[in-house]
N, C-alpha and C positions, 0 to 999 in steps of 0.2 A: 850445593844448596845449603843455606843456613836457616836455622829456625830459632827465633828469639821469643821468649815469653816472660811474663812477670806474674807473680802471685800476690795480688793486692793485700791479702791478710798478713803477709810476711813483711810488708813495708810499714814500719811503725814510727820512723823518725819524722817528726814534724819539720825539722830543719831541712831534710831531704825533700819533703813534699813542697815546702816553700821555695826551695831552689828550682824545682821542676816548674812551679808556677811562673817563675821569673823568665823562663825561656819561651813561654807561650805568647802568642800575639794577643792583643786586647779582645779580638773577636773570639778566639779560642777560650780565653778566660770567661768571657761572658756566657758562652755556650755551656761551659762546665758549671758555672755558678747558678745557671738557670735550672739545672737538673734537680730533681727532688730525691732526697736521701743521701746521707753521708757516704755510704758504700758505692752508690752509683757515681757520685762526683769523684770520689777517690779513684775508682776504676777508670773513668774517662781521663782524668789527669795523668795517671800512670801510662795509659795507652798512648796518649799524645806525646808524652815525654819519651817513651820507648821508641816511637816512630822517629821523632826528631833526632834523638841522640844516635840512633842506629844509622839512619840515612845520612847524617852529617859525616859519618866515617866511611861511607861506601864510595867505591869507584866501580863503575860499570864499563865493561869492554863491549863495544858495539862495532862489528865489522872492522876490528883492528884499531879502532879509535877509542881512546880513554874518555869517558864521559864523567865529569866531576859534578857532584850535586852540591849546591850551596843554598842555604836557607836564609831568607830574610824574615821579617816578622810575619809576612802573610803570603809569600810566594816562593817558588823554587826556581833557581837559575841553573840552566844546563850550560856547561862549558865544555867545548870539544878541544882536547889537547892533542 
């Protein structure tokens, strides 16, 4: 089991935050920008970026079959290898 977390107050780079915005879908960006409060928007952005970047690197083994996850702008594609 793996556990990933992020502390929003420790992320201070606006360049990094802007790069995280680039990987989100238009719908995700809209939801984040609709939130009230800078800290709430930042936390939501970091949470989405953490999920996307973490799952993009994962391989899951299901009944002896490798399941690869690929992300498009708004959906997940499962490939059985």
